[in-house]
N, C-alpha and C positions, 0 to 999 in steps of 0.2 A: 848649318843648322838652321833651322826653317822653328821660327814661333806660331803653332794654331790653334787658334783662338774661337771657341766655340757660342754659341749664344743664341738663346731660347729653347726650343724643343732639343733644338741639337746639343745644346748643353745636357740639357734632360736626357736624352738617351744615349748620349758617350759617359754623361757623369763626373767631367772635371768640365772645366772653364777656358782649359787654354794650357800645352803639354807643347813640347820644344821634341821637336821630329830627325832626324837624319837621314837623309832622302836621297833616292840617286832619282827619284825622279823629276821628266823633263818639265812634262806642263800640271794644269793643277787635275786633269782630269787623270792622269799616270800619280800623284797621290793620295788620289780621291782608290782608285785601283790597292792602292800600298798598306790606304789605311783599310778599306773594308776586308782586307784579306790579313788580317789581325786579328779579330771577333766578332763575336757575334755582331754586341749593342753599335759595334763601327758601320758591319751592312746594314742596321737594317737606320739608321741616324741618312747612311747616302745612295737610297733606295729606289728614289726619288724625284732626280736632281734638278727636277722642272719646279720641286719645292719649295728650293733653295739658290741663297744669291753666295755669290764671292769675292772679297776686296783684296786683294794686292798687295801690300805696297801701303792699306789704307785708301786704295780706288777699289771702284767698283772695275770686276774684269768680268771676263769669260773662264767657262773651263778649261779650253786650247787656251788659257794666257803662260805663257814659260816661265818656269818660276828662276831662273839664271839672277842671281844675285839680288833673289827676291827676301827680303828679314823676316815677315808677317805672313798670313794670308790667315780670314776670318771668312766662317762659314755662319750664314741665318736666311732666317727662312726672308719673305721678301715682304717689309714697310709697305703696311697698307691706315692709308690716312683715316677722316674720321673723326 
């Protein structure tokens, strides 16, 4: 089981701050593919991966990061300074 956290507009589009997922995904990208296939709200939230960042166990990662042993994944928009 993996805890999946959603922040900012990702959370708004999906309608949940977090959920626990049982997944057979090998990489973050595989997990995104599984999520997009669930419902339209997930498909919309993950339609443009260039507008998203991901953290795996609280460390920034790429979408090709492996999920073996991972406990938490967070999806969020890029942070901007100001």
